Structures are given as C-alpha cells and as structure tokens.
C-alpha positions as CSV (number, residue, x, y, z in Angstrom):
1,M,-41.5,-23.2,-22.2
2,K,-41.2,-24.5,-18.7
3,F,-37.6,-23.4,-18.9
4,T,-37.9,-19.7,-18.8
5,P,-38.2,-19.4,-15.0
6,T,-35.1,-21.5,-15.0
7,L,-33.1,-19.8,-17.9
8,L,-34.4,-16.3,-16.1
9,A,-32.7,-17.2,-12.9
10,V,-29.3,-18.4,-14.3
11,L,-29.6,-14.9,-16.4
12,L,-30.0,-13.1,-13.1
13,L,-27.6,-14.8,-10.9
14,A,-24.8,-14.5,-14.0
15,I,-25.4,-10.9,-13.8
16,G,-25.3,-10.7,-10.1
17,L,-21.9,-12.5,-9.9
18,S,-20.6,-10.8,-13.1
19,S,-21.2,-7.3,-11.0
20,C,-19.3,-8.9,-7.5
21,N,-15.4,-8.9,-6.8
22,L,-15.1,-12.6,-7.9
23,F,-14.4,-11.5,-11.5
24,K,-12.1,-8.3,-10.7
25,A,-8.1,-8.5,-10.8
26,Q,-6.6,-8.9,-7.4
27,H,-3.5,-7.3,-6.6
28,P,-1.7,-8.9,-3.6
29,E,0.0,-6.7,-1.3
30,Q,3.8,-6.2,-1.7
31,W,5.4,-5.4,1.7
32,Q,9.2,-4.5,1.4
33,K,11.1,-5.4,4.5
34,T,14.8,-5.0,6.1
35,T,16.4,-4.8,9.6
36,I,17.8,-2.0,11.1
37,E,19.7,-1.3,14.0
38,T,19.1,1.8,15.8
39,Q,19.4,3.2,19.7
40,N,16.1,2.9,20.6
41,Q,12.0,3.1,19.0
42,K,12.0,6.6,19.7
43,V,15.0,7.1,17.3
44,L,13.6,4.6,14.3
45,F,10.0,5.8,14.7
46,E,11.5,9.7,13.8
47,G,13.6,8.3,11.2
48,L,10.7,6.5,9.3
49,V,8.3,9.7,9.7
50,L,11.8,11.6,7.8
51,A,11.6,8.9,5.0
52,L,7.8,9.2,4.8
53,R,8.0,12.9,4.3
54,K,11.0,13.1,2.1
55,E,8.8,10.6,-0.4
56,D,6.2,13.5,0.0
57,F,3.7,11.4,2.0
58,K,1.9,13.1,4.5
59,V,2.2,11.8,8.2
60,G,-0.7,12.9,10.5
61,S,-3.0,11.1,12.8
62,G,-2.1,7.6,11.2
63,A,1.3,7.9,13.1
64,D,1.1,5.7,16.1
65,A,4.2,4.7,17.7
66,G,2.7,3.0,20.3
67,A,1.0,0.5,18.3
68,H,4.6,0.5,15.8
69,Q,3.0,1.4,12.6
70,V,2.5,4.4,10.5
71,V,-0.4,4.9,8.0
72,T,0.3,8.1,5.6
73,G,-2.6,10.1,3.9
74,W,-3.4,9.7,0.1
75,R,-0.7,11.1,-2.1
76,N,-2.8,12.4,-5.4
77,H,-1.9,12.3,-8.6
78,S,-4.1,14.1,-10.6
79,S,-4.8,14.2,-14.7
80,P,-7.6,15.4,-17.1
81,F,-7.7,11.7,-18.8
82,K,-9.5,8.8,-17.4
83,G,-7.4,6.2,-15.8
84,R,-4.3,8.4,-15.3
85,S,-4.9,9.8,-11.8
86,Y,-3.8,8.0,-8.9
87,R,-3.3,8.0,-5.5
88,E,-1.2,6.4,-3.1
89,R,-0.5,5.6,0.7
90,A,2.3,4.3,2.2
91,T,2.0,1.6,5.2
92,V,4.8,1.1,7.6
93,S,5.2,-1.1,10.3
94,Y,8.4,-2.3,12.8
95,E,8.8,-4.9,15.4
96,T,11.3,-6.0,17.8
97,T,13.9,-8.9,16.5
98,D,15.4,-11.4,18.7
99,D,19.2,-9.6,18.0
100,N,17.6,-6.4,19.3
101,R,17.4,-5.0,16.1
102,Y,14.0,-3.9,14.4
103,L,12.2,-5.6,11.4
104,V,10.8,-2.6,9.2
105,R,8.1,-3.6,6.7
106,V,6.8,-0.9,4.4
107,R,3.9,-1.4,1.3
108,V,3.0,1.3,-0.9
109,E,-0.8,1.2,-2.1
110,R,-2.3,2.6,-5.3
111,E,-5.3,3.5,-6.5
112,I,-6.4,4.6,-10.1
113,N,-9.3,6.8,-10.6
114,H,-11.6,5.7,-13.4
115,S,-14.2,8.4,-13.3
116,L,-14.7,9.7,-16.6
117,R,-14.5,13.3,-14.7
118,P,-11.4,12.5,-13.1
119,L,-10.5,16.2,-11.9
120,L,-13.9,16.4,-9.9
121,P,-13.2,15.0,-6.5
122,N,-16.8,14.2,-5.5
123,S,-17.3,12.0,-9.0
124,A,-13.6,9.8,-8.1
125,K,-14.0,6.1,-9.1
126,W,-11.1,4.5,-7.3
127,E,-10.2,1.3,-8.0
128,R,-7.3,-1.2,-6.4
129,A,-4.2,-1.1,-8.4
130,P,-0.8,-3.0,-8.1
131,D,1.5,-1.9,-4.9
132,Q,4.6,0.2,-5.8
133,P,7.5,-1.9,-4.3
134,K,9.8,0.3,-5.7
135,V,8.7,3.4,-3.9
136,S,8.6,1.3,-0.6
137,M,12.5,0.5,-1.4
138,R,13.1,4.3,-1.9
139,I,11.3,4.8,1.6
140,L,13.5,1.9,3.2
141,Q,16.9,3.2,1.8
142,Y,15.7,6.8,3.4
143,V,15.3,4.9,6.6
144,H,18.7,3.7,6.5
145,S,20.6,7.0,5.3
146,Y,19.2,8.9,8.2
147,L,19.7,5.8,10.9
148,G,22.9,4.4,9.3
149,G,24.0,0.7,9.0
150,E,24.0,-1.6,5.8
151,W,21.4,-1.8,3.7
152,A,20.0,-5.2,3.1
153,P,16.2,-5.8,2.6
154,V,14.9,-9.0,4.3
155,E,13.6,-12.1,2.0
156,D,10.9,-14.4,2.4
157,A,11.5,-17.8,3.5
158,K,9.1,-18.7,0.8
159,A,11.4,-17.1,-2.0
160,A,14.8,-18.4,-0.7
161,D,13.8,-21.9,-1.3
C-alpha cells in the first residue's frame, strides 16, 4: 500500500499530459511561393488584394503594405453537422529579391468546428486542420493573371534535393 501515492501521482501526471498539446496532431504550415515581376510594390499590393477578394477572403485592417503582409479575416463555411463546419484565413507576404522581382508567399490555414452545436457561434470549438495548398495556388494564379508574367512556383531548396 505504500505505492499508492506514487501510483496516484503517475496517474494524475498521465491525465494531465493527455490534455496538453503533446498528443494532438500537429499540422505544418504549408506556404506556396512564386516570384512576380511588376512595376512597383503598390501595383503588387493591389494585385494581391484583388486576388484575395476574388477567392472571397475579406481584406480589411490586416492589409498592411508597409509590413509587406496581408492577413485576411476568417471565411466561414457553416454546416449543421459536427466536424463539417470550417473556417479559413489567408496570409500573404512578399519581399524584394536580388533581381528586382518579388517573392510572394501564400498560406491558407483551416480550422474545423468540433462543437456539438456548430451553427451557434458562441459554442464553436475550433481545432487546427491541415493548410489548404490548392487554395493558396489559386490565389497565386489570380495574382499572375492580374499582373502578367510567367507562372512558376518556387520550390524549396530541401525539396529539390
């Protein structure tokens, strides 16, 4: 019976660790990249905003040309079934490259609502889901369509090896 406090401590520790993020699925960020040649940064920024609006993302106070980044509001897709409602948010950043072009990176993150009452906004239980690279690629394609130039995604150096 002298092992009871130790056993109880181990049991409580196991319960505590199971509720932390150590055992939840971790989804990596999936950024899609391309280079764009354009007249100036203002034209690029307007093209990015148009592409995000074309994909039905709300662009508001998260658009900051000075920070070279646009973070949209959440785009909600409601469903009356548990685990079928989701929301998505796009993040776009850009920077100048050595050859006077712009490297544009896009990420569309998704969260799924696991609430038993998914149509009630106050009861939402959002959990991270895998990013949406196809939506990111569509946004980049819209940018290329608006600004012209050849469409060529940029591959990571690790992926080429």
